[in-house]
C-alpha positions in Angstrom: 5.1 0.1 0.2 7.3 -2.0 -2.0 10.2 -4.3 -1.4 13.5 -4.6 -3.2 15.1 -8.0 -4.2 17.6 -7.6 -1.4 15.1 -6.8 1.3 15.0 -3.0 1.3 11.5 -1.5 2.0 10.4 1.8 0.5 7.4 3.6 1.8 5.8 6.6 0.0 3.7 9.3 1.8 0.7 11.4 0.9 0.9 14.3 3.3 4.6 15.1 4.0 6.1 14.7 0.6 8.7 12.1 1.4 9.8 8.6 0.4 11.5 6.6 3.1 13.9 3.7 2.7 14.1 1.1 5.5 16.8 -1.6 5.9 17.7 -4.3 8.4 21.5 -4.5 9.1 22.8 -6.9 11.6 19.5 -7.1 13.5 19.3 -3.3 13.6 16.7 -1.4 11.6 17.9 1.7 9.7 16.0 4.3 7.7 16.7 7.4 5.7 14.7 9.9 3.6 15.3 8.9 0.0 13.2 11.8 -1.5 11.4 14.8 -0.2 9.6 18.0 -1.1 7.4 16.1 -3.7 3.7 16.4 -4.1 2.2 13.3 -2.5 4.8 10.7 -3.6 2.5 7.8 -2.6 3.5 5.5 -5.4 6.5 3.1 -5.2 7.3 0.0 -7.2 10.4 -2.1 -7.8 11.5 -4.3 -10.7 14.8 -5.3 -12.3 16.9 -3.7 -9.7 15.2 -0.3 -10.1 12.9 1.6 -7.8 10.1 3.7 -9.4 8.5 6.6 -7.5 5.4 8.5 -8.6 4.2 11.7 -7.2 1.0 13.5 -8.4 2.4 14.3 -11.8 6.0 13.2 -11.7 7.7 9.8 -12.1 11.3 8.9 -11.2 13.5 5.8 -11.6 16.3 4.9 -9.3 18.5 2.5 -11.3 20.3 -0.2 -9.3 19.5 1.6 -6.0 20.2 -1.4 -3.7 23.8 -1.7 -5.0 24.2 2.1 -5.3 22.2 3.8 -2.6 23.2 7.3 -3.7 22.2 6.9 -7.4 20.6 10.0 -8.8 17.0 9.5 -10.1 16.1 9.6 -13.7 13.0 11.6 -14.3 10.4 10.0 -16.5 7.6 12.5 -16.1 7.5 13.5 -19.8 7.1 9.9 -20.9 4.2 9.0 -18.5 2.2 12.2 -19.2 0.2 12.1 -16.0 -2.5 14.8 -15.5 -1.5 17.4 -12.8 -4.8 17.3 -10.8 -4.3 16.7 -7.1 -7.8 15.6 -6.1 -7.8 11.7 -5.9 -4.5 11.5 -7.8 -2.0 10.3 -5.2 -0.6 7.3 -7.0 -0.6 3.6 -6.5 1.5 1.6 -8.9 2.8 -2.0 -9.2 4.4 -4.2 -11.8 2.2 -6.9 -13.2 3.1 -10.4 -14.3 3.5 -9.0 -17.8 6.4 -6.8 -16.4 4.4 -3.7 -17.3 3.9 -0.9 -14.8 0.3 -0.4 -13.8 -0.7 3.0 -12.4 -3.9 4.7 -11.5 -5.3 8.1 -12.4 -8.2 9.0 -10.2 -11.3 11.0 -10.9 -10.6 14.7 -9.8 -13.8 15.1 -7.9 -16.2 13.6 -5.4 -18.7 13.1 -8.3 -18.3 14.4 -11.8 -18.0 13.2 -15.4 -14.2 12.7 -15.7 -12.3 13.4 -18.8 -10.9 10.5 -20.9 -7.6 11.0 -19.0 -9.1 10.3 -15.6 -10.9 7.6 -13.6 -8.7 4.7 -14.9 -6.0 2.2 -14.3 -3.3 2.4 -17.0 -0.3 0.2 -17.8 3.0 1.2 -19.5 6.3 -0.3 -20.6 8.6 0.5 -17.7 10.1 3.4 -19.7 6.7 5.1 -19.9 5.9 4.1 -23.5 3.1 2.0 -24.8 0.3 3.3 -22.5 -2.9 1.3 -22.4 -6.1 1.8 -20.4 -6.8 -1.4 -18.4 -9.9 -0.3 -16.6 -12.3 2.7 -16.8 -15.1 4.2 -14.7 -13.1 4.3 -11.5 -13.5 6.9 -8.8 -10.4 6.4 -6.7 -8.3 3.3 -6.4 -5.2 3.3 -4.2 -4.6 -0.4 -4.2 -4.5 -3.2 -6.7 -2.8 -6.6 -7.1 -2.7 -9.5 -9.6 -4.4 -12.8 -9.0 -1.7 -15.4 -8.4 -3.5 -18.0 -10.6 -5.0 -15.9 -13.4 -2.8 -12.8 -13.4 -6.0 -10.6 -13.6 -6.0 -7.2 -11.9 -8.2 -6.8 -8.8 -8.5 -3.4 -7.2 -10.2 -1.4 -4.4 -12.3 1.6 -5.2 -13.6 4.3 -2.9 -17.4 5.1 -3.1 -18.6 8.6 -3.6 -19.5 10.9 -0.7 -22.7 12.7 0.3 -25.3 10.2 -0.9 -25.9 8.8 2.5 -24.2 7.5 5.6 -24.5 3.9 4.6 -23.3 4.1 1.0 -22.5 3.8 -1.7 -20.1 1.2 -0.3 -16.5 0.9 -1.3 -15.7 -1.8 -3.7 -13.4 -4.7 -4.5 -13.3 -5.2 -8.3 -11.9 -7.7 -10.8 -10.7 -6.8 -14.3 -11.7 -9.9 -16.3 -11.5 -7.9 -19.6 -9.0 -5.2 -20.5 -10.8 -1.9 -20.9 -13.8 -2.9 -18.7 -16.0 -0.1 -17.3 -16.8 0.0 -13.6 -19.6 2.5 -13.5 -18.3 5.9 -12.2 -20.0 8.3 -12.1 -23.4 6.8 -13.1 -23.5 3.5 -11.2 -22.1 2.6 -7.8 -21.6 -0.5 -5.7 -23.9 -3.4 -6.6 -26.1 -1.3 -9.0 -27.0 2.0 -7.3 -27.8 4.8 -9.8 -26.2 8.2 -9.1 -28.8 10.9 -8.3 -26.7 13.8 -9.7 -25.7 12.1 -12.9 -28.8 10.2 -14.0 -28.9 8.3 -17.3 -30.9 5.6 -19.0 -29.9 2.2 -17.8 -27.0 3.6 -15.7 -25.7 0.1 -14.7 -26.0 -1.5 -18.2 -22.6 -2.8 -19.3 -21.0 -2.0 -15.9 -18.8 -4.6 -14.3 -20.1 -4.9 -10.8 -17.8 -5.5 -7.8 -16.7 -8.8 -6.4 -17.4 -7.6 -2.9 -18.6 -4.6 -1.1 -16.1 -3.2 1.5 -18.3 -1.1 3.7 -19.8 2.4 3.7 -17.1 5.1 3.4 -14.6 2.5 4.7 -11.6 4.0 2.8 -10.5 0.6 1.3 -7.0 1.3 0.0 -4.0 -1.0 -0.2 -4.6 -4.7 -1.0 -2.5 -7.8 -1.7 -3.2 -11.4 -2.5 -1.6 -13.7 0.1 0.7 -16.4 -1.3 2.8 -17.1 1.7 3.0 -20.2 3.9 3.3 -18.7 7.4 -0.5 -18.1 7.9 -2.9 -21.1 7.9 -3.8 -22.7 4.6 -7.2 -21.1 4.4 -5.5 -17.7 3.7 -3.9 -18.9 0.5 -4.9 -16.7 -2.4 -7.1 -14.6 -0.2 -6.8 -10.8 -0.2 -5.8 -8.5 2.7 -7.3 -5.1 2.4 -6.3 -2.0 4.5 -9.4 0.1 5.3 -8.3 3.6 6.4 -11.6 4.4 7.9 -14.4 6.8 7.4 -14.1 10.6 7.8 -17.7 11.8 7.1 -19.9 9.2 8.8 -21.5 9.7 12.2 -20.7 6.2 13.3 -17.2 5.4 12.3 -16.4 2.4 10.1 -13.2 0.7 8.9 -9.9 1.4 10.7 -8.8 -2.2 10.2 -7.4 -4.8 7.8 -10.0 -7.1 6.3 -9.6 -10.4 4.6 -11.5 -11.3 1.5 -11.9 -14.9 0.3 -13.3 -15.4 -3.2 -13.0 -17.8 -6.1 -10.6 -16.9 -9.0 -13.8 -16.0 -10.9 -14.8 -13.5 -8.3 -17.7 -15.5 -7.0 -18.7 -16.3 -3.4 -16.7 -13.5 -1.8 -16.6 -13.3 1.9 -15.3 -10.3 3.9 -14.1 -10.9 7.5 -12.0 -8.8 9.9 -8.3 -9.7 10.2 -6.5 -7.0 12.1 -8.5 -4.8 14.4 -8.0 -2.6 17.5 -7.4 0.7 15.7 -10.7 2.1 17.0 -13.2 1.8 19.8 -16.7 1.4 18.3 -18.4 2.2 21.7 -16.6 5.5 22.1 -16.6 6.1 18.3 -12.9 7.1 18.4 -9.9 5.9 16.4 -6.2 6.0 16.9 -4.9 4.3 13.8 -5.5 4.3 10.0 -4.2 1.3 8.1 -3.5 2.3 4.5 -1.4 -0.5 2.9 -0.3 -4.1 3.2 2.8 -5.9 1.9 3.7 -9.6 2.2 7.3 -10.5 3.1 9.1 -13.6 1.7 8.7 -15.4 5.0 4.9 -15.0 4.8 4.5 -12.3 7.4 2.5 -9.2 6.6 3.5 -5.6 6.8 0.7 -3.0 7.6 1.4 0.7 7.3 -0.5 3.1 9.6 -0.9 6.6 8.3 -2.2 8.0 11.6 0.9 7.1 13.7 3.5 7.0 10.9 4.2 3.3 11.7 4.7 0.0 9.9 3.7 -3.1 11.8 4.7 -6.7 11.0 2.1 -9.4 11.6 3.3 -13.0 12.1 1.7 -16.3 12.9 3.3 -19.0 15.1 0.4 -21.3 15.8 0.0 -24.8 14.5 -1.9 -25.1 11.3 -5.3 -26.8 11.6 -5.5 -30.4 10.5 -7.5 -30.8 7.3 
């Protein structure tokens, strides 16, 4: 999800190939299909009056779309040169504090040695020029944001499958140095060597995660909270949507977690924030949170892939006295 400067919300999709536009008019909510028949157009980002949409290997810009809803998109696919692989390549993208467009290219496998075009977060000038690799050794990130104090990229990463029910766990990572290496496929989580791709000192030089997000949790969309609606202790903390496991006997995830950590990534603590999407006793689920987005009033949008819904979370209680 992303929000325009005049309040329009755009939501990409992974399965049905559509991008939706949602507006409030006179207290009534309206929506339309902005784009369709694309291959997993998950990525949406807004800056300078323009909406950017990324499918698996295509990128479009809708210039001045809030003032001209019927504007025809400009295709930027040739400029961005994204690989066409489908596996782990539904896009997440966002503009950073440097006004550059950050976009992920996942590893096209469960476990493999990816090419030098995969397993990374890149950044571009908005027209697709000036590509730089910001982070490497990533399996599959579908969520990142920029620390409100340092401007550093923090991102979620999904752990590999079929090494056990309890791991390797998903990760929350911090990019303290441009070009940092995060271990895939040789080193996972807090220093677990991969059994299929052994190497000497597999975790040497690897940037280890700020926090572990749970076994096969499907940690996806994340945002730092900078609003004032929620109590003060949520300031600069992170909300993480955990889609939930698919290959674990006892299900895990299916919620929105809150992570509190120092700007240096130390002393991270993960706690549940929004639950109720599954019944752990029955081992059944009915919702899959996949992204979060803060609104200007400090409320939080949460998108649910399972039901095709977007929820708004508000807080009306009195702040605790410090």
